[in-house]
C-alpha positions in Angstrom: 20.6 -43.6 -66.9 22.9 -43.4 -63.8 26.3 -42.0 -64.7 29.4 -43.9 -63.6 31.7 -42.4 -61.0 34.3 -41.6 -63.6 31.8 -39.8 -65.9 30.6 -37.8 -62.9 34.2 -36.9 -62.0 34.9 -35.8 -65.6 31.7 -33.9 -65.9 32.5 -32.1 -62.6 35.9 -31.1 -63.9 34.6 -29.9 -67.2 32.0 -27.7 -65.5 34.4 -26.2 -63.0 37.0 -25.5 -65.6 34.5 -23.9 -67.8 33.2 -21.7 -64.9 36.7 -20.6 -64.3 37.8 -19.9 -67.9 34.6 -19.5 -70.1 36.5 -21.6 -72.7 35.5 -25.0 -74.0 37.3 -27.8 -72.2 39.3 -30.5 -74.0 40.2 -34.1 -73.2 43.9 -33.4 -72.8 43.3 -30.8 -70.1 41.0 -33.1 -68.2 43.5 -36.0 -68.4 46.3 -33.8 -67.1 44.1 -32.7 -64.1 43.4 -36.3 -63.3 47.1 -36.9 -62.9 47.5 -39.4 -65.7 45.2 -41.9 -64.1 43.0 -41.9 -67.2 44.3 -41.5 -70.7 43.3 -38.6 -73.0 41.7 -41.1 -75.4 39.5 -42.5 -72.5 38.5 -39.0 -71.5 37.7 -38.2 -75.1 35.4 -41.2 -75.2 33.7 -40.2 -71.9 33.2 -36.7 -73.1 31.6 -38.0 -76.3 29.2 -40.2 -74.3 28.4 -37.3 -71.9 27.5 -35.2 -75.0 25.3 -38.0 -76.4 23.5 -38.1 -73.0 22.9 -34.4 -73.2 25.2 -33.3 -70.3 27.7 -31.6 -72.5 27.7 -29.6 -75.8 30.3 -29.1 -78.4 30.3 -25.6 -79.9 32.4 -26.6 -82.9 33.6 -29.9 -84.3 37.2 -29.4 -83.3 36.4 -27.6 -80.0 36.3 -28.9 -76.5 33.1 -29.3 -74.6 30.9 -26.9 -72.6 28.2 -27.9 -70.1 24.5 -28.0 -71.1 21.7 -26.9 -68.8 21.2 -30.6 -68.0 24.8 -30.9 -67.0 24.6 -27.8 -64.8 21.5 -29.2 -63.1 23.2 -32.5 -62.3 26.2 -30.5 -61.0 24.1 -28.3 -58.7 22.1 -31.2 -57.4 24.8 -33.8 -56.9 28.3 -32.9 -57.9 28.9 -29.4 -56.5 30.8 -29.2 -53.2 28.7 -27.2 -50.8 30.6 -24.5 -49.1 30.1 -22.0 -46.3 31.2 -18.4 -46.4 34.7 -17.8 -45.0 35.2 -15.6 -42.0 36.5 -12.8 -44.3 33.4 -13.1 -46.5 31.1 -13.1 -43.5 32.8 -10.0 -42.2 32.5 -8.3 -45.6 28.7 -9.1 -45.8 28.1 -7.9 -42.2 30.0 -4.7 -42.7 28.0 -4.0 -45.9 24.8 -4.5 -44.0 25.9 -2.3 -41.1 27.1 0.5 -43.3 23.9 0.7 -45.5 21.1 -0.3 -43.2 19.3 2.0 -40.9 15.6 0.9 -41.2 13.6 -2.0 -42.6 12.2 0.1 -45.4 15.5 1.1 -46.8 16.7 -2.5 -46.3 14.3 -3.9 -48.9 15.3 -1.3 -51.6 19.0 -1.7 -50.9 19.1 -5.5 -50.6 19.6 -6.0 -54.3 22.4 -3.4 -54.4 24.2 -5.1 -51.6 23.8 -8.6 -53.1 25.2 -7.4 -56.4 28.3 -6.0 -54.7 28.8 -9.3 -52.7 28.6 -11.7 -55.7 29.6 -9.4 -58.7 26.5 -10.2 -60.7 23.3 -8.2 -61.5 20.8 -8.6 -58.7 17.3 -7.8 -57.7 15.2 -7.6 -54.6 11.5 -8.2 -54.2 9.2 -7.2 -51.4 6.1 -9.3 -51.7 2.8 -7.5 -51.3 0.8 -8.2 -48.1 -2.5 -9.7 -49.0 -5.4 -9.4 -46.6 -4.6 -5.9 -45.3 -7.7 -4.0 -44.3 -8.5 -0.6 -42.8 -8.4 -0.4 -39.1 -9.6 3.2 -38.7 -10.7 6.3 -40.6 -10.5 9.9 -39.6 -12.0 12.9 -41.6 -10.7 16.4 -40.8 -12.5 19.4 -42.3 -10.4 22.1 -43.9 -13.0 24.3 -45.5 -16.5 23.8 -47.1 -15.1 21.9 -50.1 -11.8 20.4 -48.7 -11.0 17.7 -46.2 -8.2 15.5 -45.1 -8.7 11.7 -45.1 -6.6 9.7 -42.6 -6.5 6.0 -43.1 -4.8 3.5 -40.7 -4.4 -0.1 -41.8 -4.3 -3.1 -39.7 -0.5 -3.5 -40.4 0.1 -0.1 -38.8 0.4 2.0 -41.9 -1.0 5.5 -41.6 -1.7 7.5 -44.8 -3.4 10.8 -45.3 -4.4 12.9 -48.3 -6.0 16.3 -48.8 -9.1 15.8 -50.9 -11.5 18.3 -52.6 -15.2 17.9 -53.3 -17.1 19.5 -56.2 -20.0 20.2 -53.8 -19.9 22.2 -50.6 -20.6 20.2 -47.4 -21.3 20.8 -43.7 -18.0 20.2 -42.0 -19.8 19.3 -38.8 -21.2 16.2 -40.5 -17.6 14.8 -41.0 -17.8 13.3 -37.5 -20.9 11.4 -38.5 -19.2 10.2 -41.7 -16.1 9.1 -39.7 -18.3 7.0 -37.4 -20.1 5.5 -40.4 -16.8 4.6 -42.0 -15.4 3.0 -38.8 -18.6 1.0 -38.3 -19.1 -0.3 -41.8 -15.9 0.0 -43.8 -13.2 -1.3 -41.5 -11.9 -4.9 -41.8 -13.3 -5.0 -45.3 -11.6 -5.9 -48.6 -11.7 -3.4 -51.5 -14.5 -5.3 -53.1 -16.6 -5.4 -49.9 -16.0 -1.6 -49.4 -17.1 -0.9 -52.9 -20.3 -3.0 -52.6 -21.2 -1.2 -49.3 -20.6 2.2 -50.8 -23.0 1.5 -53.7 -25.6 0.3 -51.2 -25.5 3.7 -49.5 -25.8 5.9 -52.6 -29.4 6.7 -52.2 -29.3 6.9 -48.4 -26.9 9.9 -47.9 -27.1 13.4 -49.1 -25.2 13.9 -52.4 -22.6 16.2 -51.1 -21.8 13.8 -48.2 -21.8 10.8 -50.5 -19.1 12.5 -52.6 -17.0 12.8 -49.5 -17.7 9.2 -48.5 -16.9 8.0 -52.1 -13.6 9.8 -52.2 -12.6 8.5 -48.9 -13.4 4.9 -49.7 -11.6 5.2 -53.1 -8.5 6.5 -51.4 -8.6 3.6 -48.9 -9.0 1.1 -51.8 -5.9 2.6 -53.4 -3.9 2.1 -50.2 -5.0 -1.5 -49.9 -4.1 -2.1 -53.6 -0.7 -0.6 -53.0 -0.1 -2.8 -50.0 -0.8 -5.9 -52.1 1.7 -5.0 -54.8 5.1 -6.4 -54.9 8.0 -4.0 -55.2 11.0 -5.0 -57.4 14.3 -3.2 -57.3 17.1 -4.1 -59.7 20.8 -3.1 -59.7 24.1 -4.0 -61.3 22.9 -4.4 -64.9 26.2 -3.1 -66.1 27.9 -6.2 -64.6 26.6 -8.0 -67.6 29.2 -6.3 -69.8 32.1 -7.8 -67.9 31.0 -11.4 -68.8 32.6 -13.1 -71.8 29.2 -14.5 -72.8 27.9 -11.0 -73.5 30.7 -9.7 -75.6 28.0 -9.5 -78.3 26.6 -6.0 -77.5 23.2 -6.9 -79.0 22.9 -9.9 -76.7 24.0 -7.8 -73.7 21.6 -5.0 -74.6 18.7 -7.4 -74.7 19.4 -8.8 -71.3 20.1 -5.4 -69.7 16.9 -4.0 -71.2 14.9 -6.9 -69.8 16.5 -6.5 -66.4 15.7 -2.8 -66.2 12.4 -2.4 -68.1 10.8 -5.8 -67.4 11.9 -6.3 -63.9 8.3 -7.4 -62.8 8.9 -10.5 -64.9 12.0 -11.6 -63.0 11.5 -15.0 -61.3 9.6 -14.9 -58.0 9.3 -18.4 -56.7 5.9 -19.1 -55.1 7.1 -21.8 -52.7 8.9 -21.1 -49.4 12.1 -22.7 -50.5 15.0 -20.8 -48.8 17.1 -21.0 -52.0 16.1 -21.8 -55.5 18.3 -22.2 -58.6 16.9 -21.8 -62.1 19.2 -22.9 -64.9 18.8 -21.7 -68.5 15.6 -23.1 -70.0 14.2 -23.6 -66.5 13.6 -19.8 -66.6 10.2 -19.4 -68.2 10.9 -16.0 -69.7 12.6 -16.2 -73.1 15.0 -13.3 -72.2 16.5 -15.5 -69.4 16.9 -18.7 -71.3 20.7 -18.4 -71.5 21.1 -17.3 -67.9 20.9 -18.8 -64.4 19.0 -17.2 -61.6 19.6 -17.8 -57.9 16.9 -16.6 -55.6 17.0 -16.6 -51.7 14.1 -15.7 -49.4 14.3 -13.9 -46.1 11.7 -12.9 -43.4 10.8 -9.3 -43.4 8.5 -9.7 -40.4 4.8 -9.2 -39.9 4.2 -12.3 -42.0 5.9 -10.9 -45.1 8.7 -12.4 -47.2 11.4 -10.7 -49.1 13.4 -12.2 -52.0 16.8 -11.4 -53.3 18.0 -12.8 -56.6 21.1 -12.9 -58.7 21.2 -13.1 -62.5 24.2 -14.4 -64.4 25.4 -16.7 -67.2 24.8 -20.4 -66.8 28.6 -20.5 -66.3 27.9 -18.9 -62.9 30.1 -19.9 -59.9 27.2 -21.7 -58.2 29.0 -22.8 -55.1 30.2 -19.2 -54.2 27.0 -17.5 -55.2 24.7 -19.9 -53.2 27.0 -19.7 -50.1 27.2 -15.9 -50.1 23.5 -15.3 -51.0 22.3 -17.8 -48.3 24.4 -16.1 -45.7 23.2 -12.7 -46.8 19.5 -13.7 -46.7 19.9 -15.1 -43.2 21.6 -11.9 -42.1 18.7 -9.9 -43.7 16.2 -12.0 -41.7 18.0 -11.2 -38.4 18.1 -7.5 -39.1 14.5 -7.3 -40.4 13.2 -9.1 -37.3 15.3 -6.7 -35.1 13.6 -3.7 -36.7 10.1 -5.1 -36.8 10.1 -6.7 -33.3 8.4 -4.5 -30.7 10.7 -2.8 -28.3 10.5 -3.7 -24.5 8.5 -0.5 -24.0 6.1 -1.3 -26.8 5.6 -4.8 -25.4 4.8 -3.4 -21.9 2.3 -0.9 -23.4 0.5 -3.7 -25.3 -0.2 -5.7 -22.1 
């Protein structure tokens, strides 16, 4: 059912008053805000109909109305006035970025912390894992007859090394041959492909050298697995205690515990939507059913995407949060691309 213009106007006022006060909104207050153009009795009837339609709820019989998740959804989709960040807000966000950012790596871990300070809600940042990463090159360096250093370079330019020990002594001169074998048969392979190839060589290589080969491939598989994982960083959980909705300490504790101990279950939208708003029951996890989550995506570079999300009550100031978070995500994209873009010298060397 399409709501009349008057119902939409009243619903918008109820939602914005409730966002500002965290108190149920009554017909008298709405009538006064509308300058007497509509009587209190008419507003009361409209509020009753909006409740019957599921856009409002009445906590107590004599209380005013509060928005339902359905009401918030209509507000976000149609009624909310879109806003841009002010010059002062933009300056604040840019100063925060300049003060705390020195490299793309720290940028990801600090993104949530900065978002929380900008919107005054708990926030989280997600760096999505990079699927499809493979090993570009192996190097084996002998230390003694039972120790060696494995160096692994991946095709996304990560270089990792580890000192490894073998239970059997081996001829260090043979490490050059093993490096050549690894670079011929184990590069540009997935973890599963590397494992299958390793098993196929088990009866073709001397036992002491197979142990070295097995340890090296195992280490490379760990690196590829780590590259595919998403990293989640949370911050600002104590902000929950400032919100009227969480005066009940048990309720606040449950949400704070989820936010810290179950951060891997925070929403991570699969699509490429720049900004996504999840209201109340739209959050799949039961711990977030009484909250709203706003998630913005940004480009980390090298084909990777980062996410920064804000968690708050359904009474969240959506217009302010979405404006600030969108600007913040756009700013992160610009800075990430600055750090991940090759320098003029690098570009000249690659020609």
